[in-house]
C-alpha positions as CSV (number, residue, x, y, z in Angstrom):
1,M,83.9,286.7,217.1
2,A,82.8,283.1,217.5
3,R,82.2,281.8,221.0
4,A,84.5,279.4,222.6
5,H,81.9,276.5,221.9
6,E,81.7,277.5,218.6
7,R,85.4,277.3,218.2
8,Y,85.5,274.0,220.4
9,P,82.7,271.7,220.0
10,T,82.0,270.3,223.4
11,P,83.0,266.1,223.1
12,A,80.2,263.7,222.9
13,L,81.8,260.8,223.6
14,P,81.7,258.8,227.3
15,E,84.9,257.4,229.1
16,V,85.5,253.8,228.6
17,S,87.5,251.9,230.9
18,G,89.1,248.4,230.8
19,H,92.2,246.5,230.2
20,G,94.3,248.7,231.9
21,L,93.4,251.5,230.0
22,R,90.7,254.5,229.5
23,L,89.7,256.0,226.7
24,R,88.6,259.2,226.7
25,P,87.3,262.2,224.1
26,W,89.9,264.8,222.8
27,D,89.6,268.3,223.8
28,A,90.4,270.8,220.5
29,A,91.1,273.4,223.1
30,S,93.4,271.9,225.3
31,D,97.4,272.6,224.2
32,A,98.5,269.1,225.6
33,H,95.6,267.4,223.1
34,A,96.6,269.2,220.3
35,E,100.5,268.8,220.6
36,A,99.8,264.8,221.1
37,W,97.9,264.8,218.1
38,L,100.2,266.7,215.8
39,R,103.2,264.5,217.4
40,G,100.9,261.0,216.4
41,N,100.3,262.7,212.9
42,R,104.1,263.8,212.5
43,D,105.7,260.5,214.0
44,P,107.5,258.7,210.9
45,E,106.3,255.3,211.6
46,F,102.6,256.8,211.4
47,R,103.4,258.5,208.0
48,R,105.3,254.9,206.9
49,W,102.3,253.4,207.1
50,N,99.6,255.9,206.7
51,T,98.9,258.8,204.3
52,P,96.0,260.9,205.5
53,V,93.9,263.2,202.9
54,R,94.2,266.3,205.1
55,P,98.0,265.9,206.5
56,V,98.5,267.3,209.8
57,T,101.7,269.5,210.1
58,D,101.0,272.7,213.1
59,L,99.4,273.0,215.8
60,R,96.7,275.0,213.9
61,G,96.1,271.9,211.7
62,A,95.8,269.7,214.8
63,R,93.1,271.7,216.1
64,E,91.1,271.7,213.1
65,S,91.4,267.9,212.9
66,L,90.7,267.4,216.7
67,R,87.6,270.0,215.8
68,A,86.4,267.8,212.8
69,R,86.1,264.7,214.8
70,I,84.4,266.1,217.6
71,R,81.9,267.2,215.4
72,V,81.5,263.8,214.0
73,A,80.9,262.5,217.3
74,A,78.3,264.9,217.9
75,E,76.6,263.3,214.7
76,G,77.2,259.9,215.5
77,R,79.3,259.4,212.5
78,G,82.3,258.6,214.3
79,A,84.2,258.1,218.0
80,S,87.6,259.4,218.2
81,F,89.3,258.2,221.8
82,R,92.5,259.4,223.2
83,I,94.0,256.5,225.1
84,T,95.5,257.0,228.9
85,D,96.5,254.6,231.5
86,A,93.4,253.7,233.6
87,H,94.9,256.2,236.6
88,G,96.5,258.9,234.5
89,D,95.9,261.4,232.2
90,T,99.2,261.3,229.8
91,T,98.2,260.3,226.4
92,L,99.3,257.3,225.0
93,G,97.8,257.1,221.3
94,H,94.2,257.0,219.6
95,I,92.0,255.0,218.7
96,G,88.9,255.5,216.3
97,V,85.5,253.9,215.5
98,N,85.0,255.4,212.2
99,E,82.5,255.6,209.4
100,I,79.7,254.3,211.1
101,N,77.0,253.0,209.4
102,R,73.6,252.4,211.4
103,A,72.0,251.1,208.1
104,L,74.6,248.2,207.8
105,R,75.5,248.4,211.5
106,L,79.5,248.8,210.1
107,A,82.2,250.7,211.1
108,R,85.9,250.8,210.6
109,V,88.6,251.3,213.1
110,G,92.3,252.4,213.6
111,Y,94.4,253.6,216.0
112,W,98.4,254.9,216.5
113,V,100.7,254.8,219.6
114,L,103.3,257.6,220.3
115,P,106.5,256.3,220.5
116,E,107.1,256.4,223.7
117,A,104.3,254.2,224.8
118,R,105.1,251.2,222.5
119,G,106.1,247.9,223.8
120,R,103.2,247.8,226.2
121,H,100.6,246.2,224.1
122,V,98.5,249.5,224.3
123,A,97.2,249.4,220.9
124,T,95.9,245.7,221.6
125,R,94.1,247.0,224.7
126,A,93.2,249.3,223.4
127,L,91.4,247.8,220.4
128,L,89.8,245.0,222.9
129,L,88.2,247.9,224.5
130,A,86.8,249.9,221.9
131,A,85.6,247.1,219.9
132,R,83.9,246.2,223.0
133,W,82.2,249.5,223.3
134,A,81.4,249.5,219.9
135,F,79.1,246.3,219.9
136,A,77.8,246.7,223.1
137,E,77.0,250.4,223.1
138,L,76.3,251.2,219.4
139,G,74.6,247.9,218.8
140,L,77.4,247.0,215.3
141,H,77.2,244.1,213.8
142,R,80.9,244.3,212.0
143,L,84.2,246.2,212.7
144,E,86.8,246.3,209.9
145,L,90.3,246.9,210.2
146,D,92.4,247.7,207.2
147,H,96.1,248.1,206.7
148,A,99.0,248.8,204.4
149,V,100.5,245.6,203.5
150,G,103.8,244.7,204.8
151,H,102.5,246.1,208.4
152,E,103.3,243.2,210.4
153,A,102.7,244.6,213.5
154,S,99.3,246.0,212.8
155,C,98.2,242.7,211.4
156,R,99.5,240.9,214.6
157,I,97.4,243.1,216.8
158,A,94.4,242.7,214.6
159,E,94.5,239.0,214.5
160,R,95.1,238.9,218.5
161,C,91.9,241.5,218.8
162,G,90.0,238.4,216.9
163,F,89.8,240.3,213.7
164,R,90.1,238.0,211.3
165,Y,92.2,238.1,208.0
166,E,89.4,238.4,205.3
167,G,91.9,239.0,201.7
168,T,93.8,241.8,199.9
169,L,92.2,245.0,198.8
170,R,94.1,246.1,195.8
171,G,95.3,249.6,195.3
172,A,92.9,250.4,198.6
173,V,95.3,253.0,200.1
174,F,97.7,256.0,199.7
175,A,101.3,255.3,199.2
176,P,103.5,256.9,201.5
177,E,103.6,260.8,201.9
178,R,101.6,260.4,198.2
179,H,98.0,261.4,196.5
180,D,99.0,260.1,193.3
181,A,99.8,256.7,193.9
182,F,98.4,253.6,196.1
183,R,99.4,250.6,197.8
184,D,97.3,247.4,198.3
185,A,95.8,247.2,202.2
186,H,95.2,244.0,204.0
187,L,91.4,243.7,205.3
188,H,90.5,242.4,208.8
189,A,87.1,241.9,210.4
190,R,85.4,241.2,213.5
191,L,81.7,240.6,214.0
192,A,79.8,241.2,217.1
193,T,78.9,237.1,217.4
194,D,82.7,236.4,217.1
195,P,84.0,235.4,220.8
196,E,85.9,238.4,222.1
197,P,89.8,237.4,223.1
198,E,91.3,238.0,226.5
199,P,94.3,240.1,226.7
200,S,97.1,237.7,226.8
201,P,99.9,237.3,229.8
202,G,101.5,240.7,230.2
203,E,99.0,242.8,228.1
204,G,97.2,244.1,230.8
205,G,94.1,243.1,232.7
206,A,91.0,244.8,233.7
207,P,92.0,247.7,236.3
């Protein structure tokens, strides 16, 4: 039988605070974390714009997905954070710094927010915070963000966070609920040398 630390790898990430939020490691051993991860991946709005290679459909799959992300973090290839308020532990959503390329000092960012946390600029504040951490602590030079064409909310979040629109990627992401069809995506990016935007009024400040 596998030992507990083999079934549930220890999170290898720090906690990051700012803009009224805290970014914390996910814990695959936590029922609450697995349930939140499942809800986020099963949310209709998430599924409208995202089609994962390996969809998460049940709690077992959620735990396996979280364990995989924790292993990636331990290997330095990515960082997946659970978003909470600065002074609470309720999960608001997720943000990841993914596909870290140390040679090119490059990574890709992605995020989702649970339905009950929307309308509070959680994604904007979390993206600002994660980008600051990635540039300062990982020494990255470039962060990329892409989203399916038509996802205007994600486009606005990217631009508010200093991720400039750089063009359209043809057939770059899966069509909704399909792995045999594709759709175009918009590419945004921010460099470490770009100025760091401040949250707009009403988006929350530092705790």
